[in-house]
FINU-485884 format. One line per 10 residues: for each residue x, y, z of C-alpha. Coordinates in nm, 3 decimals, always signed. Layout:
N
X:Y:Z; ...
//
This chain:
386
+11.203:+10.093:+3.346; +10.832:+10.009:+3.339; +10.912:+9.688:+3.530; +11.093:+9.884:+3.805; +10.805:+10.131:+3.836; +10.559:+9.843:+3.858; +10.771:+9.673:+4.125; +10.796:+9.996:+4.327; +10.420:+10.045:+4.297; +10.359:+9.692:+4.427
+10.591:+9.750:+4.721; +10.408:+10.071:+4.808; +10.075:+9.890:+4.792; +10.212:+9.609:+5.008; +10.354:+9.855:+5.261; +10.024:+10.039:+5.277; +9.835:+9.713:+5.314; +10.055:+9.610:+5.605; +10.060:+9.949:+5.778; +9.687:+10.011:+5.765
+9.580:+9.687:+5.937; +9.840:+9.747:+6.210; +9.694:+10.094:+6.278; +9.341:+9.968:+6.249; +9.432:+9.680:+6.480; +9.559:+9.918:+6.747; +9.245:+10.128:+6.722; +9.030:+9.819:+6.770; +9.237:+9.702:+7.064; +9.218:+10.041:+7.235
+8.844:+10.061:+7.183; +8.809:+9.710:+7.322; +9.001:+9.818:+7.631; +8.767:+10.116:+7.666; +8.461:+9.890:+7.643; +8.601:+9.641:+7.893; +8.713:+9.922:+8.124; +8.365:+10.074:+8.111; +8.220:+9.740:+8.222; +8.459:+9.730:+8.517
+8.376:+10.089:+8.602; +8.002:+10.017:+8.595; +8.043:+9.708:+8.813; +8.241:+9.913:+9.063; +7.982:+10.192:+9.052; +7.706:+9.942:+9.129; +7.866:+9.835:+9.457; +7.689:+9.982:+9.758; +7.797:+9.866:+10.102; +7.449:+9.887:+10.250
+7.304:+9.649:+9.991; +7.514:+9.348:+10.091; +7.736:+9.114:+9.885; +8.012:+9.375:+9.896; +8.285:+9.125:+9.981; +8.194:+8.885:+9.700; +8.156:+9.171:+9.450; +8.496:+9.312:+9.539; +8.652:+8.966:+9.520; +8.509:+8.916:+9.172
+8.634:+9.258:+9.064; +8.984:+9.177:+9.188; +8.995:+8.887:+8.941; +8.851:+9.098:+8.659; +9.105:+9.374:+8.717; +9.390:+9.124:+8.709; +9.267:+8.997:+8.371; +9.226:+9.352:+8.241; +9.578:+9.449:+8.346; +9.713:+9.147:+8.162
+9.534:+9.262:+7.845; +9.677:+9.615:+7.875; +10.029:+9.482:+7.925; +9.993:+9.243:+7.631; +9.890:+9.522:+7.393; +10.177:+9.739:+7.515; +10.430:+9.460:+7.466; +10.314:+9.403:+7.107; +10.346:+9.766:+6.997; +10.601:+9.821:+6.721
+10.710:+10.117:+6.511; +10.608:+10.280:+6.294; +10.256:+10.371:+6.408; +10.022:+10.627:+6.261; +9.802:+10.748:+6.543; +9.446:+10.859:+6.469; +9.193:+11.082:+6.640; +9.006:+10.767:+6.742; +9.321:+10.634:+6.909; +9.370:+10.955:+7.106
+9.003:+10.958:+7.204; +9.039:+10.601:+7.331; +9.347:+10.696:+7.534; +9.150:+10.988:+7.680; +8.867:+10.753:+7.773; +9.102:+10.503:+7.935; +9.263:+10.775:+8.142; +8.925:+10.906:+8.255; +8.798:+10.558:+8.337; +9.084:+10.496:+8.577
+9.005:+10.822:+8.756; +8.634:+10.738:+8.777; +8.718:+10.396:+8.920; +8.954:+10.546:+9.176; +8.678:+10.785:+9.282; +8.440:+10.491:+9.324; +8.695:+10.306:+9.535; +8.715:+10.610:+9.763; +8.335:+10.622:+9.785; +8.318:+10.256:+9.888
+8.592:+10.307:+10.147; +8.393:+10.593:+10.301; +8.080:+10.376:+10.303; +8.271:+10.108:+10.491; +8.396:+10.365:+10.740; +8.040:+10.486:+10.785; +7.920:+10.155:+10.929; +7.842:+10.214:+11.296; +7.737:+9.867:+11.406; +8.049:+9.688:+11.530
+7.927:+9.337:+11.455; +7.827:+9.438:+11.102; +8.159:+9.609:+11.037; +8.350:+9.304:+11.157; +8.164:+9.101:+10.895; +8.319:+9.330:+10.632; +8.676:+9.252:+10.741; +8.726:+9.048:+10.422; +8.646:+9.361:+10.221; +8.952:+9.530:+10.370
+9.198:+9.311:+10.180; +8.985:+9.327:+9.865; +8.972:+9.708:+9.879; +9.348:+9.737:+9.926; +9.402:+9.503:+9.631; +9.152:+9.700:+9.425; +9.318:+10.034:+9.496; +9.656:+9.883:+9.408; +9.518:+9.743:+9.082; +9.357:+10.072:+8.983
+9.685:+10.251:+9.051; +9.873:+9.994:+8.845; +9.615:+10.026:+8.567; +9.656:+10.404:+8.558; +10.033:+10.366:+8.532; +10.016:+10.097:+8.264; +9.774:+10.297:+8.051; +9.999:+10.601:+8.079; +10.301:+10.389:+7.985; +10.112:+10.246:+7.689
+10.017:+10.596:+7.571; +10.377:+10.713:+7.602; +10.502:+10.415:+7.406; +10.245:+10.472:+7.133; +10.356:+10.834:+7.102; +10.723:+10.735:+7.085; +10.647:+10.500:+6.795; +10.414:+10.739:+6.613; +10.533:+10.870:+6.276; +10.270:+11.144:+6.241
+10.326:+11.342:+6.561; +10.361:+11.669:+6.369; +10.020:+11.641:+6.210; +9.856:+11.541:+6.540; +10.061:+11.762:+6.774; +9.780:+11.984:+6.902; +9.550:+11.690:+6.970; +9.830:+11.492:+7.135; +9.894:+11.781:+7.375; +9.528:+11.778:+7.478
+9.551:+11.405:+7.551; +9.868:+11.447:+7.753; +9.719:+11.730:+7.959; +9.412:+11.521:+8.033; +9.626:+11.222:+8.128; +9.843:+11.426:+8.363; +9.536:+11.574:+8.531; +9.367:+11.235:+8.564; +9.674:+11.059:+8.701; +9.705:+11.323:+8.974
+9.335:+11.294:+9.062; +9.361:+10.914:+9.055; +9.656:+10.912:+9.293; +9.475:+11.146:+9.533; +9.165:+10.926:+9.530; +9.363:+10.608:+9.584; +9.554:+10.775:+9.866; +9.223:+10.858:+10.036; +9.103:+10.501:+9.982; +9.413:+10.351:+10.137
+9.400:+10.592:+10.431; +9.039:+10.494:+10.496; +9.135:+10.127:+10.482; +9.414:+10.183:+10.736; +9.167:+10.353:+10.970; +8.916:+10.075:+10.905; +9.185:+9.818:+10.980; +9.243:+9.986:+11.315; +8.870:+9.979:+11.385; +8.835:+9.613:+11.289
+9.135:+9.527:+11.504; +8.959:+9.686:+11.801; +8.628:+9.530:+11.702; +8.785:+9.184:+11.686; +8.896:+9.218:+12.045; +8.581:+9.391:+12.161; +8.344:+9.136:+12.008; +8.543:+8.846:+12.150; +8.566:+9.008:+12.492; +8.197:+9.091:+12.470
+8.107:+8.725:+12.416; +8.316:+8.621:+12.716; +8.156:+8.901:+12.916; +7.806:+8.782:+12.822; +7.885:+8.423:+12.917; +8.044:+8.531:+13.244; +7.743:+8.745:+13.329; +7.522:+8.447:+13.253; +7.721:+8.241:+13.505; +7.688:+8.522:+13.759
+7.311:+8.518:+13.709; +7.298:+8.140:+13.745; +7.497:+8.151:+14.067; +7.284:+8.437:+14.194; +6.957:+8.246:+14.161; +7.095:+7.915:+14.285; +7.017:+7.827:+14.644; +7.211:+7.538:+14.793; +7.042:+7.287:+15.020; +7.159:+6.967:+15.183
+6.979:+6.777:+14.908; +7.078:+6.969:+14.594; +7.422:+7.111:+14.669; +7.607:+6.835:+14.484; +7.397:+6.848:+14.168; +7.379:+7.228:+14.158; +7.751:+7.275:+14.210; +7.822:+7.006:+13.951; +7.603:+7.195:+13.702; +7.773:+7.525:+13.778
+8.116:+7.362:+13.755; +8.030:+7.240:+13.404; +7.934:+7.595:+13.304; +8.251:+7.741:+13.454; +8.468:+7.480:+13.280; +8.317:+7.572:+12.943; +8.364:+7.942:+13.015; +8.724:+7.880:+13.120; +8.791:+7.693:+12.794; +8.652:+7.984:+12.591
+8.857:+8.232:+12.794; +9.176:+8.032:+12.745; +9.105:+8.003:+12.370; +9.060:+8.379:+12.348; +9.378:+8.432:+12.548; +9.570:+8.200:+12.315; +9.432:+8.371:+12.006; +9.514:+8.718:+12.136; +9.865:+8.606:+12.231; +9.921:+8.482:+11.877
+9.775:+8.795:+11.720; +9.974:+9.035:+11.934; +10.300:+8.855:+11.860; +10.301:+8.908:+11.483; +10.047:+9.175:+11.391; +9.982:+9.538:+11.463; +9.665:+9.601:+11.654; +9.477:+9.884:+11.811; +9.261:+9.920:+12.118; +8.998:+10.173:+12.208
+8.797:+10.274:+12.511; +8.554:+9.986:+12.461; +8.839:+9.733:+12.475; +8.962:+9.871:+12.805; +8.609:+9.898:+12.945; +8.544:+9.532:+12.861; +8.866:+9.424:+13.032; +8.781:+9.626:+13.341; +8.425:+9.491:+13.348; +8.547:+9.133:+13.319
+8.770:+9.175:+13.621; +8.471:+9.309:+13.816; +8.251:+9.019:+13.701; +8.511:+8.766:+13.810; +8.516:+8.935:+14.150; +8.139:+8.885:+14.172; +8.183:+8.515:+14.090; +8.447:+8.478:+14.360; +8.226:+8.650:+14.615; +7.941:+8.414:+14.525
+8.170:+8.120:+14.587; +8.259:+8.261:+14.926; +7.888:+8.264:+15.013; +7.848:+7.910:+14.878; +8.133:+7.790:+15.098; +7.967:+7.941:+15.406; +7.638:+7.774:+15.315; +7.804:+7.435:+15.268; +7.982:+7.475:+15.601; +7.653:+7.548:+15.777
+7.470:+7.260:+15.607; +7.750:+7.006:+15.639; +7.620:+6.840:+15.961; +7.282:+6.785:+15.791; +7.416:+6.659:+15.460; +7.485:+6.302:+15.356; +7.854:+6.223:+15.328; +7.840:+6.128:+14.959; +7.653:+6.447:+14.870; +7.888:+6.659:+15.078
+8.195:+6.499:+14.924; +8.067:+6.568:+14.573; +7.968:+6.922:+14.668; +8.307:+7.009:+14.812; +8.477:+6.865:+14.503; +8.255:+7.088:+14.289; +8.345:+7.387:+14.503; +8.716:+7.330:+14.461; +8.669:+7.293:+14.085; +8.473:+7.618:+14.068
+8.730:+7.812:+14.267; +9.011:+7.677:+14.048; +8.826:+7.764:+13.725; +8.729:+8.114:+13.833; +9.077:+8.180:+13.965; +9.230:+8.074:+13.635; +8.980:+8.285:+13.441; +9.066:+8.591:+13.649; +9.436:+8.534:+13.587; +9.390:+8.486:+13.212
+9.185:+8.804:+13.185; +9.460:+8.993:+13.367; +9.732:+8.843:+13.147; +9.525:+8.907:+12.836; +9.491:+9.272:+12.930; +9.865:+9.300:+12.982; +9.941:+9.148:+12.641; +9.687:+9.363:+12.459; +9.808:+9.681:+12.623; +10.179:+9.610:+12.581
+10.149:+9.517:+12.212; +9.898:+9.787:+12.114; +10.028:+10.032:+11.855; +9.831:+10.323:+12.000; +9.933:+10.284:+12.364; +10.036:+10.649:+12.385; +9.696:+10.779:+12.281; +9.518:+10.553:+12.530; +9.762:+10.606:+12.818; +9.518:+10.761:+13.066
+9.249:+10.500:+13.004; +9.506:+10.222:+13.027; +9.627:+10.341:+13.367; +9.269:+10.360:+13.498; +9.193:+10.010:+13.367; +9.506:+9.863:+13.521; +9.429:+10.019:+13.858; +9.074:+9.880:+13.848; +9.196:+9.536:+13.746; +9.461:+9.531:+14.017
+9.204:+9.614:+14.284; +8.958:+9.356:+14.152; +9.216:+9.078:+14.118; +9.327:+9.128:+14.478; +8.968:+9.111:+14.604; +8.898:+8.812:+14.378; +9.197:+8.620:+14.508; +9.097:+8.702:+14.866; +8.742:+8.570:+14.815; +8.864:+8.259:+14.635
+9.115:+8.188:+14.909; +8.845:+8.224:+15.173; +8.614:+7.992:+14.978; +8.890:+7.734:+14.939; +8.990:+7.748:+15.305; +8.629:+7.709:+15.417; +8.578:+7.416:+15.180; +8.898:+7.247:+15.295; +8.790:+7.293:+15.657; +8.460:+7.119:+15.580
+8.647:+6.832:+15.416; +8.873:+6.802:+15.720; +8.605:+6.843:+15.986; +8.362:+6.602:+15.822; +8.629:+6.342:+15.751; +8.572:+6.343:+15.377
//
């Protein structure tokens, strides 16, 4: 009898020895998650868009969140009944729930800071942050769900629910409140990122069109200050032809890129996009009109110009008219592709119609001036026997 009592006593001691470390182990693991979560929360809180390095900071956090989620899932997978939950465990679950809400609130703050950037070029530099922010909001949402699932699983396996019932209810109420707040915050973050995506889509077009516009204006200025003589017409037209060829290459590259983008991705345009397209058509008209004046000048100077110089000059003229004509056509085609594939065509309908009417008028005048310049140049070639 004494032997049986001793054996039972040993089993009870062994059971207690095994159960206590398991509970203590869970407490330690939960507190470790709280500590690591607090670090993530602080790193997220430290991000301020205006201070720079936002993209790299978000990228680093994406990796840290992935590691953290793995740790949460590992602890959950290793849970086994029976568990005796403690006040420290419930406090840790409360902290984890609150941390996810705080992090979701910070993600919303950062998304608003990104939306608050007014400089287009600066905002375009933050385009990499868009993907990182979407990943971050997804990870925070997943974290909130996994922590809630872990808490539910712990409660299911707990053998002292009765003794802890009141405190468990407090934890559950806090978790339900935090998960709702977290979802609202993440929803606001994602909405801001969608709006930001629309803005960046427009900015991508506007910046690219702006660069072409600047280069085209530079060519207009060069042609405006260039005076052709019987001595310099060949060299000057050769120089201008080199500039126009480079501008044409950039225009074709932009056209190709936009064609690719519009074929497989949603994109948005705004008033600036349409204004740039309209302005480019007007600038190309100015170039064509300058060529028309050049052709008249060459025609007048042809009797006084050496044959070799005149031959080179007329070749340069034909190259310029071809380049500018192709640029005008690509700008028109680019506008058509952008407008047709834009997701917000309905909202921009009035502006689109006005832009198309302006472009149509300008392209007709451009083609007329280019045709006149070509005909005059060809007449010089014929009359001078070149």
